[in-house]
Backbone as a chain_set.jsonl record, in Angstrom:
{"seq": "MAKPFRSLLDKSAVTPDQKKLILQMAAEMRKFEIGLLWQRSLFFWGFIGSAFIAYAAYDKSGTDDLRALIASFGIVCSVAWTLQNRGSKYWQEAWEQKVKAVETDVLGVALFSNIEPREEKGFWGARRFSVSNLLTALSDFTVLVWVALSIMTVASLVENNRLWLAAVPVAALVAAIIYSIIMGFRTRKCDKLSS", "coords": {"N": [[0.844, -1.264, -0.025], [0.497, 2.184, -0.922], [2.286, 4.941, 0.603], [0.683, 8.073, 2.191], [1.279, 11.239, 0.395], [4.124, 12.968, 1.665], [5.549, 15.706, 2.231], [9.083, 16.453, 2.428], [10.275, 18.828, 2.321], [10.809, 21.694, 4.117], [8.818, 24.39, 4.194], [8.621, 26.625, 5.908], [10.617, 28.566, 6.549], [11.082, 29.846, 4.117], [11.028, 32.373, 1.49], [8.592, 33.913, -0.678], [9.811, 34.448, -3.295], [12.202, 32.556, -3.021], [10.649, 30.297, -2.975], [9.691, 30.347, -5.471], [11.951, 29.79, -6.947], [12.635, 27.439, -6.132], [10.246, 26.047, -7.244], [10.899, 26.233, -10.014], [13.536, 25.136, -10.151], [12.975, 22.578, -9.388], [11.063, 21.556, -11.242], [12.653, 21.699, -13.511], [14.809, 19.966, -12.868], [13.326, 17.54, -12.631], [12.617, 17.113, -15.13], [15.208, 17.013, -16.585], [15.583, 14.715, -15.159], [14.005, 12.82, -16.447], [15.036, 12.884, -19.125], [17.439, 11.827, -18.657], [16.811, 9.321, -18.041], [15.79, 8.467, -20.452], [18.173, 8.661, -22.248], [20.049, 6.798, -20.71], [18.579, 4.146, -21.137], [18.656, 3.996, -23.963], [21.4, 3.749, -24.105], [21.678, 0.905, -22.607], [19.53, -0.329, -24.484], [21.422, -0.357, -26.726], [23.621, -2.296, -25.996], [21.801, -4.645, -25.223], [20.354, -5.118, -27.519], [22.339, -5.627, -29.257], [23.175, -8.079, -28.068], [21.212, -9.708, -28.43], [21.16, -9.902, -31.219], [23.594, -11.15, -31.597], [23.294, -13.583, -30.166], [21.333, -14.769, -31.683], [22.848, -14.891, -34.159], [24.62, -16.824, -33.537], [22.887, -18.872, -32.655], [21.897, -20.025, -35.039], [24.153, -20.93, -36.18], [24.74, -23.093, -34.349], [26.564, -23.114, -32.302], [27.166, -23.574, -28.996], [28.855, -22.613, -26.92], [29.486, -19.827, -27.291], [26.916, -18.927, -26.965], [26.244, -19.339, -24.485], [27.67, -17.579, -23.151], [26.869, -15.199, -24.185], [24.254, -15.098, -23.638], [24.568, -14.914, -20.797], [25.585, -12.188, -20.591], [23.401, -10.671, -21.542], [21.603, -11.175, -19.647], [22.68, -9.988, -17.394], [22.93, -7.091, -18.428], [20.311, -6.833, -18.852], [19.056, -6.816, -16.353], [20.498, -5.018, -15.15], [19.32, -2.758, -16.403], [17.108, -2.761, -15.925], [17.215, -1.95, -13.1], [18.161, 0.512, -13.283], [16.099, 1.875, -14.359], [14.063, 1.876, -12.178], [15.538, 3.206, -10.558], [15.806, 5.51, -11.738], [13.121, 6.406, -11.989], [12.707, 6.82, -9.107], [14.242, 9.012, -8.761], [12.792, 10.917, -10.241], [10.32, 10.975, -9.135], [10.891, 12.23, -6.488], [11.844, 14.642, -7.35], [9.25, 15.507, -8.42], [7.604, 15.541, -5.914], [8.765, 17.77, -4.786], [8.008, 19.601, -6.393], [5.232, 19.669, -5.957], [5.239, 20.396, -3.354], [5.422, 23.372, -3.446], [4.129, 24.257, -5.491], [1.442, 25.158, -5.303], [1.65, 27.514, -3.294], [3.199, 29.197, -5.091], [2.107, 29.28, -7.561], [-0.535, 29.664, -7.217], [-2.526, 27.746, -7.747], [-2.759, 24.177, -8.116], [-1.318, 23.296, -10.298], [0.637, 21.343, -11.509], [-0.291, 19.132, -10.31], [-2.887, 18.285, -10.621], [-5.246, 16.097, -12.292], [-6.06, 16.235, -15.343], [-9.252, 16.403, -16.935], [-10.39, 14.267, -19.569], [-11.862, 13.674, -22.659], [-13.927, 10.916, -23.61], [-12.83, 8.533, -26.086], [-13.271, 5.931, -26.464], [-11.559, 2.651, -27.038], [-9.128, 3.385, -28.52], [-8.38, 5.925, -27.617], [-6.916, 8.347, -25.222], [-4.932, 7.475, -22.483], [-4.167, 7.305, -18.915], [-1.139, 6.209, -18.848], [1.943, 5.645, -17.461], [4.738, 6.411, -19.092], [7.373, 5.917, -18.013], [7.17, 3.728, -16.417], [6.083, 1.94, -18.221], [8.362, 1.373, -19.86], [9.821, 0.49, -17.651], [8.321, -1.932, -17.557], [8.796, -3.082, -19.854], [11.582, -3.619, -19.623], [11.589, -5.488, -17.638], [10.403, -7.425, -18.828], [12.465, -8.092, -20.757], [14.336, -9.056, -19.325], [13.148, -11.623, -18.705], [12.908, -12.692, -20.924], [15.488, -13.085, -21.537], [16.305, -14.939, -19.42], [14.899, -17.018, -20.177], [15.891, -17.75, -22.652], [18.371, -18.469, -21.617], [17.724, -20.618, -20.061], [17.195, -22.376, -22.186], [19.63, -22.388, -23.497], [21.171, -23.755, -21.425], [20.119, -26.017, -21.205], [20.791, -26.994, -23.686], [23.279, -27.446, -23.605], [23.805, -29.039, -21.333], [22.524, -31.442, -22.25], [24.505, -31.87, -24.379], [26.614, -32.739, -22.589], [28.363, -30.777, -21.63], [28.683, -29.576, -18.906], [30.355, -27.719, -17.382], [30.361, -25.497, -18.952], [27.733, -24.777, -18.742], [27.272, -23.888, -16.488], [27.858, -21.323, -16.456], [25.72, -19.393, -17.566], [24.081, -19.804, -15.659], [25.256, -19.088, -13.343], [25.651, -16.293, -13.825], [22.749, -15.462, -13.909], [22.109, -16.285, -11.285], [23.759, -14.491, -9.97], [22.946, -11.826, -10.708], [20.501, -12.041, -9.556], [21.025, -11.866, -6.704], [22.649, -9.685, -6.619], [20.422, -7.946, -7.198], [18.734, -8.192, -5.271], [20.278, -7.551, -2.95], [20.759, -4.752, -3.758], [18.123, -3.906, -3.326], [17.554, -4.07, -0.723], [19.334, -2.309, 0.243], [18.437, 0.171, -0.752], [16.087, 0.261, 0.469], [16.744, 0.419, 3.201], [18.155, 2.826, 3.04], [15.958, 4.428, 2.521], [14.397, 3.905, 5.001], [16.04, 5.328, 6.873], [15.967, 7.899, 5.924], [13.615, 8.818, 6.506]], "CA": [[-0.022, 0.071, -0.101], [1.415, 3.557, -0.939], [2.053, 6.015, 1.862], [0.224, 9.267, 1.671], [2.295, 11.962, 0.245], [4.226, 13.883, 2.857], [6.728, 16.526, 1.876], [10.032, 16.618, 3.422], [10.652, 20.216, 2.416], [10.363, 22.63, 5.186], [8.718, 25.697, 3.546], [8.463, 27.469, 7.004], [11.362, 29.799, 6.674], [11.145, 29.96, 2.885], [10.401, 33.536, 1.004], [8.283, 33.727, -2.047], [11.014, 34.287, -4.272], [12.675, 31.246, -2.935], [9.609, 29.176, -3.561], [9.607, 30.457, -7.173], [13.272, 29.365, -7.517], [12.516, 26.003, -5.621], [9.421, 25.35, -8.051], [11.654, 26.146, -11.36], [14.474, 24.028, -10.342], [12.514, 21.167, -9.154], [10.348, 21.253, -12.598], [13.755, 21.493, -14.503], [15.463, 18.757, -12.508], [12.176, 16.331, -13.025], [12.533, 17.012, -16.681], [16.172, 16.413, -16.655], [15.628, 13.157, -14.931], [13.305, 11.916, -17.298], [15.872, 12.851, -20.075], [18.535, 11.031, -18.369], [16.043, 7.975, -18.326], [15.655, 7.641, -21.932], [19.54, 8.427, -22.593], [20.415, 5.671, -20.139], [17.884, 3.324, -21.803], [19.385, 3.898, -25.259], [22.903, 2.913, -23.64], [21.222, -0.253, -22.45], [19.16, -0.827, -25.425], [22.538, -0.849, -27.648], [24.044, -3.689, -25.612], [20.816, -5.591, -25.184], [20.26, -5.377, -28.981], [23.576, -6.331, -29.813], [23.313, -9.492, -27.424], [20.163, -10.562, -29.309], [21.582, -10.256, -32.34], [24.806, -12.295, -31.606], [22.565, -14.533, -29.646], [20.36, -15.365, -32.956], [23.739, -15.5, -35.187], [25.419, -18.045, -32.901], [21.824, -19.87, -32.683], [21.985, -20.528, -36.277], [25.474, -21.827, -36.362], [24.743, -24.296, -33.534], [27.586, -23.055, -31.325], [26.545, -23.404, -27.686], [29.792, -22.031, -26.311], [29.423, -18.313, -27.352], [25.654, -18.502, -26.722], [26.101, -19.232, -23.027], [28.61, -16.307, -22.674], [26.076, -13.846, -24.8], [22.995, -15.059, -22.685], [24.896, -14.402, -19.4], [25.824, -10.93, -20.898], [21.958, -10.485, -21.827], [20.836, -11.209, -18.49], [23.21, -8.924, -16.875], [22.673, -5.977, -18.915], [18.942, -6.478, -18.654], [18.654, -6.804, -14.705], [21.121, -3.4, -14.887], [18.57, -1.638, -17.067], [15.406, -2.691, -14.95], [17.272, -1.367, -11.832], [18.389, 1.762, -13.542], [14.867, 2.574, -14.616], [13.477, 1.885, -11.271], [16.243, 4.441, -10.083], [15.193, 6.974, -12.384], [11.822, 6.618, -11.326], [12.573, 7.498, -7.823], [14.515, 10.674, -8.626], [11.66, 11.876, -10.966], [9.257, 11.393, -8.118], [11.524, 12.769, -5.514], [11.575, 15.903, -7.78], [7.759, 15.891, -8.316], [7.077, 15.754, -4.681], [9.169, 19.327, -4.421], [7.094, 20.553, -7.209], [3.867, 19.601, -5.265], [5.316, 20.947, -2.058], [5.451, 24.678, -3.323], [3.461, 24.87, -6.482], [0.281, 25.924, -5.032], [2.16, 28.853, -2.956], [3.692, 30.016, -6.044], [1.102, 29.53, -8.651], [-2.2, 29.655, -6.595], [-3.219, 26.27, -8.105], [-2.194, 22.851, -7.964], [-1.258, 23.054, -11.82], [1.331, 20.035, -12.102], [-0.729, 17.746, -9.266], [-4.204, 18.065, -10.96], [-5.557, 15.233, -13.103], [-7.239, 16.688, -16.359], [-10.42, 15.589, -17.421], [-10.359, 13.915, -20.812], [-12.78, 13.128, -23.525], [-13.763, 9.461, -23.801], [-12.673, 8.159, -27.325], [-13.103, 4.483, -26.698], [-10.27, 2.098, -26.729], [-7.852, 4.075, -28.973], [-8.271, 7.247, -26.83], [-5.826, 8.703, -24.497], [-4.71, 7.099, -21.117], [-3.065, 8.021, -18.259], [-0.147, 5.556, -18.481], [3.132, 6.079, -17.168], [5.758, 5.954, -19.885], [8.522, 5.257, -17.356], [6.49, 2.501, -15.701], [5.843, 0.865, -19.402], [9.801, 1.349, -20.0], [10.258, -0.71, -16.619], [7.711, -3.25, -17.605], [9.557, -3.615, -21.086], [13.041, -4.133, -19.292], [11.319, -6.753, -16.845], [10.108, -8.623, -20.082], [13.754, -8.304, -21.371], [14.974, -9.993, -18.316], [12.506, -12.72, -18.572], [13.433, -13.34, -22.353], [17.008, -13.676, -21.409], [16.226, -16.009, -18.627], [14.199, -18.256, -21.129], [16.885, -18.089, -23.84], [19.685, -18.84, -21.086], [17.403, -21.899, -19.891], [17.428, -23.053, -23.356], [21.019, -22.731, -23.679], [21.522, -24.584, -20.546], [19.516, -27.372, -21.431], [21.257, -27.649, -24.804], [24.858, -27.943, -23.11], [23.519, -30.237, -20.55], [22.301, -32.406, -23.17], [25.678, -32.346, -25.025], [27.345, -32.977, -21.709], [29.073, -29.501, -21.346], [28.324, -29.033, -17.972], [31.182, -26.66, -17.036], [29.912, -24.111, -19.603], [26.253, -24.752, -18.615], [27.384, -23.07, -15.145], [28.088, -19.582, -16.78], [24.379, -18.468, -17.404], [23.237, -19.831, -14.41], [25.905, -18.144, -12.369], [25.197, -14.933, -14.295], [21.255, -15.228, -13.323], [22.033, -15.994, -9.799], [24.594, -13.035, -9.478], [22.082, -10.866, -11.074], [19.301, -12.057, -8.751], [21.669, -11.587, -5.829], [22.644, -8.097, -6.782], [19.151, -7.036, -7.216], [18.094, -8.285, -3.774], [21.241, -6.613, -2.241], [20.258, -3.358, -4.071], [16.627, -3.677, -3.0], [17.607, -4.096, 0.815], [20.181, -1.172, 0.676], [17.61, 1.466, -0.879], [15.177, 0.135, 1.75], [17.491, 0.585, 4.33], [18.427, 4.222, 2.865], [14.615, 5.164, 2.738], [13.983, 4.276, 6.236], [16.923, 6.363, 7.452], [15.701, 9.328, 5.609], [12.243, 9.068, 6.82]], "C": [[0.952, 1.45, -0.044], [1.291, 4.31, 0.172], [1.514, 7.238, 1.389], [1.299, 9.917, 1.324], [2.476, 12.942, 1.435], [5.794, 14.405, 2.234], [7.782, 16.771, 3.029], [10.694, 18.121, 3.476], [10.106, 21.136, 3.172], [10.211, 23.887, 4.562], [8.491, 27.057, 4.816], [9.307, 28.797, 7.036], [11.686, 30.153, 5.008], [10.405, 31.432, 2.383], [9.631, 33.057, -0.229], [8.876, 33.624, -3.28], [11.815, 32.962, -4.059], [11.719, 30.143, -3.385], [9.506, 28.92, -4.92], [10.699, 29.714, -7.722], [13.112, 27.631, -7.049], [11.661, 25.06, -6.697], [10.142, 25.284, -9.52], [12.766, 25.227, -11.14], [13.982, 22.637, -10.244], [11.81, 20.739, -10.704], [11.697, 21.039, -13.435], [14.58, 20.09, -14.081], [14.319, 17.482, -12.934], [12.559, 16.232, -14.659], [13.737, 16.58, -17.188], [16.482, 15.079, -16.279], [14.897, 12.194, -15.799], [14.026, 11.98, -18.754], [16.84, 11.818, -19.945], [17.992, 9.58, -18.446], [16.093, 7.237, -19.481], [17.187, 7.587, -22.391], [20.087, 7.224, -21.818], [19.683, 4.301, -20.93], [18.273, 3.091, -23.305], [20.683, 3.164, -25.172], [22.388, 1.44, -23.815], [20.675, -1.131, -23.403], [20.522, -1.304, -26.708], [23.275, -2.252, -27.115], [22.971, -4.727, -25.77], [20.43, -6.206, -26.66], [21.144, -5.987, -29.708], [23.774, -7.935, -29.384], [22.356, -10.268, -27.968], [20.46, -10.739, -30.668], [22.572, -11.284, -32.532], [24.093, -13.346, -31.145], [21.981, -15.461, -30.908], [21.577, -15.668, -34.021], [24.06, -16.617, -34.743], [24.223, -19.242, -32.875], [21.825, -20.368, -34.031], [22.93, -21.287, -36.369], [25.691, -22.917, -35.465], [25.771, -24.194, -32.645], [27.148, -22.497, -30.022], [27.532, -22.512, -26.813], [29.605, -20.524, -26.096], [28.008, -17.955, -26.772], [25.413, -18.361, -25.286], [26.75, -17.745, -22.48], [27.427, -15.229, -23.189], [24.776, -13.851, -23.91], [23.485, -14.517, -21.206], [25.057, -12.747, -19.619], [24.43, -10.122, -21.11], [21.486, -10.167, -20.513], [21.378, -10.056, -17.489], [22.862, -7.444, -17.197], [21.243, -5.845, -18.796], [18.627, -6.249, -17.299], [19.266, -5.148, -14.602], [20.07, -2.465, -15.513], [17.397, -1.585, -16.156], [15.947, -1.944, -13.909], [17.575, 0.022, -12.3], [17.092, 2.328, -13.772], [14.149, 2.585, -13.274], [14.282, 3.35, -10.513], [15.961, 5.719, -10.49], [13.9, 7.321, -12.017], [11.808, 7.176, -9.955], [13.043, 8.578, -7.842], [13.304, 11.258, -9.352], [10.645, 11.842, -9.959], [9.647, 12.17, -6.947], [11.378, 14.35, -6.196], [10.034, 16.415, -8.158], [7.061, 16.177, -7.068], [7.799, 17.539, -4.348], [8.36, 20.055, -5.111], [5.665, 20.659, -6.39], [3.998, 20.321, -3.927], [5.278, 22.535, -2.183], [4.635, 25.211, -4.682], [2.051, 25.617, -6.134], [0.649, 27.384, -4.096], [2.569, 29.613, -4.059], [2.676, 30.41, -7.207], [-0.344, 29.873, -8.639], [-2.93, 28.556, -6.891], [-2.175, 25.18, -8.163], [-1.97, 22.524, -9.879], [-0.465, 21.85, -12.233], [0.617, 18.813, -11.398], [-2.262, 17.539, -9.83], [-4.289, 17.095, -12.042], [-6.594, 16.007, -14.196], [-8.153, 15.873, -16.905], [-10.198, 15.291, -19.125], [-11.62, 13.252, -21.504], [-12.636, 11.733, -23.913], [-13.796, 9.282, -25.073], [-12.517, 6.577, -27.458], [-11.75, 3.826, -26.642], [-9.007, 2.565, -27.109], [-7.629, 5.434, -28.313], [-7.01, 7.283, -25.813], [-5.951, 8.053, -23.108], [-3.718, 7.475, -20.369], [-1.896, 6.803, -17.858], [1.089, 6.017, -18.236], [4.184, 5.543, -18.066], [6.944, 5.301, -19.165], [8.165, 3.736, -16.84], [6.579, 1.534, -16.912], [7.197, 0.483, -19.755], [10.278, 0.131, -19.102], [9.656, -1.904, -16.925], [8.576, -3.967, -18.856], [11.056, -4.226, -20.457], [12.651, -5.282, -18.247], [11.059, -7.921, -17.756], [11.298, -8.834, -20.412], [14.509, -9.199, -20.562], [14.398, -11.471, -18.366], [12.896, -13.523, -19.888], [14.521, -13.745, -22.22], [17.212, -14.639, -20.441], [15.851, -17.134, -19.318], [15.386, -18.617, -21.978], [18.165, -18.69, -22.891], [19.174, -20.258, -20.419], [17.635, -22.991, -21.04], [18.776, -23.436, -23.737], [21.735, -23.844, -22.671], [21.388, -26.127, -20.772], [20.273, -28.102, -22.768], [22.547, -27.97, -24.6], [24.679, -28.885, -22.283], [23.542, -31.624, -21.291], [23.583, -32.794, -24.026], [27.06, -32.482, -23.956], [28.501, -31.993, -21.346], [28.637, -28.916, -20.094], [29.081, -27.862, -17.261], [30.687, -25.351, -17.669], [28.471, -23.794, -19.27], [26.226, -23.924, -17.255], [27.31, -21.375, -15.272], [26.651, -18.881, -16.852], [23.725, -18.643, -16.1], [23.833, -19.06, -13.363], [25.547, -16.749, -12.607], [23.891, -14.5, -13.725], [21.442, -15.237, -11.902], [22.802, -14.968, -9.148], [23.69, -11.947, -9.59], [21.066, -10.808, -10.031], [19.828, -11.541, -7.191], [21.969, -10.255, -5.562], [21.538, -7.384, -6.539], [18.735, -6.999, -6.019], [18.88, -7.563, -2.997], [20.846, -5.158, -2.49], [18.96, -2.934, -3.501], [16.789, -3.425, -1.516], [18.428, -2.601, 0.99], [19.327, 0.081, 0.465], [16.634, 1.398, 0.142], [15.457, 0.85, 2.985], [17.552, 2.219, 4.448], [17.073, 4.946, 3.207], [14.216, 5.076, 4.183], [15.073, 5.189, 6.997], [16.744, 7.632, 7.148], [14.3, 9.823, 6.103], [12.154, 9.068, 8.364]], "O": [[1.899, 1.653, 0.714], [0.2, 4.362, 0.74], [1.79, 7.569, 0.236], [2.373, 9.481, 1.739], [1.595, 13.545, 2.048], [6.784, 13.75, 1.911], [7.541, 17.147, 4.175], [11.424, 18.538, 4.375], [8.934, 21.453, 2.97], [11.216, 24.557, 4.325], [8.242, 28.227, 4.528], [8.866, 29.875, 7.433], [12.702, 30.819, 4.81], [9.281, 31.669, 2.826], [9.915, 31.993, -0.779], [8.532, 32.858, -4.181], [12.047, 32.305, -5.075], [12.072, 29.207, -4.103], [9.319, 27.85, -5.499], [10.577, 29.067, -8.763], [13.547, 26.74, -7.779], [11.956, 23.914, -7.038], [9.945, 24.266, -10.184], [12.955, 24.442, -12.069], [14.456, 21.692, -10.875], [12.071, 19.65, -11.217], [11.697, 20.0, -14.095], [14.921, 19.265, -14.929], [14.724, 16.527, -13.597], [12.748, 15.148, -15.211], [13.684, 15.82, -18.155], [17.345, 14.374, -16.803], [15.138, 10.988, -15.86], [13.637, 11.156, -19.582], [17.107, 11.027, -20.849], [18.72, 8.697, -18.901], [16.301, 6.04, -19.678], [17.547, 6.53, -22.91], [20.745, 6.518, -22.581], [20.468, 3.424, -21.291], [18.17, 1.958, -23.774], [21.036, 2.235, -25.898], [22.564, 0.805, -24.855], [20.976, -2.324, -23.458], [20.52, -2.333, -27.383], [23.436, -3.194, -27.891], [23.245, -5.705, -26.466], [20.25, -7.395, -26.925], [20.896, -6.753, -30.64], [24.321, -8.802, -30.064], [22.544, -11.482, -28.033], [20.016, -11.718, -31.267], [22.503, -12.148, -33.406], [24.274, -14.321, -31.874], [22.188, -16.669, -31.021], [21.399, -16.633, -34.764], [23.839, -17.581, -35.476], [24.547, -20.417, -33.048], [21.7, -21.591, -33.976], [22.677, -22.456, -36.66], [26.648, -23.672, -35.639], [26.012, -25.253, -32.064], [26.826, -21.322, -29.843], [27.032, -21.712, -26.022], [29.569, -20.013, -24.977], [27.841, -16.89, -26.178], [24.627, -17.541, -24.813], [26.315, -17.033, -21.574], [27.142, -14.364, -22.361], [24.281, -12.802, -23.498], [22.774, -13.746, -20.561], [24.6, -12.046, -18.717], [24.419, -8.924, -20.826], [21.022, -9.061, -20.233], [20.606, -9.317, -16.878], [22.539, -6.669, -16.297], [20.845, -4.693, -18.623], [17.809, -5.35, -17.104], [18.625, -4.232, -14.085], [20.014, -1.329, -15.044], [16.847, -0.568, -15.733], [15.162, -1.052, -13.585], [17.13, 0.855, -11.511], [16.971, 3.457, -13.296], [13.433, 3.585, -13.233], [13.673, 4.311, -10.042], [15.885, 6.753, -9.826], [13.599, 8.483, -11.746], [10.926, 7.978, -9.651], [12.543, 9.405, -7.079], [12.861, 12.276, -8.821], [9.984, 12.88, -9.927], [8.755, 12.794, -6.37], [10.801, 15.207, -5.526], [9.732, 17.608, -8.167], [6.078, 16.917, -7.039], [7.167, 18.347, -3.668], [7.924, 21.107, -4.642], [5.103, 21.746, -6.257], [3.001, 20.812, -3.398], [5.111, 23.131, -1.119], [4.515, 26.415, -4.909], [1.697, 26.619, -6.754], [-0.126, 28.33, -4.239], [2.277, 30.807, -4.005], [2.484, 31.538, -7.661], [-1.104, 30.217, -9.544], [-3.995, 28.378, -6.298], [-0.957, 25.345, -8.243], [-2.489, 21.591, -10.492], [-0.816, 21.288, -13.27], [0.836, 17.66, -11.771], [-2.836, 16.532, -9.414], [-3.365, 17.184, -12.85], [-7.749, 16.312, -13.896], [-7.894, 14.742, -17.316], [-9.825, 16.225, -19.836], [-12.292, 12.394, -20.932], [-11.609, 11.278, -24.417], [-14.786, 9.806, -25.584], [-11.829, 6.025, -28.317], [-10.815, 4.486, -26.189], [-7.976, 2.374, -26.464], [-6.57, 6.008, -28.566], [-6.246, 6.329, -25.668], [-7.058, 8.085, -22.571], [-2.631, 7.887, -20.774], [-1.759, 6.485, -16.676], [1.382, 6.987, -18.935], [4.565, 4.381, -17.924], [7.467, 4.28, -19.613], [8.928, 2.775, -16.932], [7.075, 0.421, -16.739], [7.361, -0.716, -19.984], [10.878, -0.872, -19.488], [10.254, -2.947, -16.661], [8.948, -5.141, -18.842], [11.524, -5.275, -20.901], [13.569, -6.073, -18.03], [11.389, -9.088, -17.546], [11.489, -10.05, -20.439], [15.263, -10.036, -21.058], [15.127, -12.425, -18.091], [13.144, -14.729, -19.917], [14.776, -14.833, -22.737], [18.273, -15.261, -20.502], [16.421, -18.204, -19.106], [15.813, -19.772, -21.968], [18.968, -19.404, -23.491], [20.056, -21.089, -20.198], [18.103, -24.121, -20.902], [19.08, -24.535, -24.2], [22.631, -24.616, -23.014], [22.164, -27.069, -20.609], [20.374, -29.316, -22.944], [23.055, -28.782, -25.374], [25.488, -29.802, -22.423], [24.266, -32.596, -21.074], [23.715, -33.97, -24.363], [28.229, -32.374, -24.327], [29.514, -32.423, -20.795], [28.209, -27.762, -20.134], [28.423, -27.076, -16.58], [30.61, -24.296, -17.04], [28.019, -22.67, -19.486], [25.195, -23.323, -16.953], [26.884, -20.515, -14.502], [26.466, -17.847, -16.21], [22.985, -17.826, -15.554], [23.148, -18.431, -12.556], [25.163, -16.046, -11.672], [23.778, -13.42, -13.145], [20.997, -14.295, -11.246], [22.596, -14.594, -7.994], [23.606, -11.138, -8.666], [20.716, -9.716, -9.585], [19.054, -10.852, -6.526], [21.659, -9.685, -4.516], [21.521, -6.376, -5.833], [18.347, -5.931, -5.544], [18.282, -6.814, -2.225], [20.621, -4.409, -1.539], [18.721, -1.758, -3.228], [16.108, -2.508, -1.056], [18.076, -1.838, 1.89], [19.384, 0.991, 1.292], [16.315, 2.44, 0.715], [14.737, 1.613, 3.629], [17.201, 2.864, 5.436], [17.019, 5.88, 4.008], [13.703, 6.081, 4.674], [14.567, 5.832, 7.916], [17.208, 8.522, 7.86], [13.937, 10.999, 6.095], [11.074, 9.261, 8.92]]}, "num_chains": 1, "name": "protein.A"}
């Protein structure tokens, strides 16, 4: 269950001019964070796309050795991408909270917090989807695709009695899962310390 909005920004000793500056800076930083999300995603797309192409090329040649390494690389890049998306979303929301804290004082209305009514246009009409959440869902799906490809590669290696090489994608998957869990606990610990 989501916690109710609580701003950590103390506005008691802030002048109206400072509130305007806070609003301007917070809105710019939120826009900057969204831009960084897409730039970082393009970076990961390059590596992940290259890994998919390489995996497909070696899949046709029947070489399991490199496919195991490529699948491991794909898992690691995809897990890093999904963690990056979640980190970017955190900072985007942090700046949104600062905007919400001062927008009414500066603008006289909750301009950025209001949900605008929309005209219903059926299935193809506008919806309030979060683009960054869709991107995170895509990165999660990419992790699942690499896990499936890794399982297929491991099965092929086991079938050909190449157990030592089958351990590579399994180790990459286990390492990515452990790293994700550790990062999740670290961020929760930091969140508890800051509240």
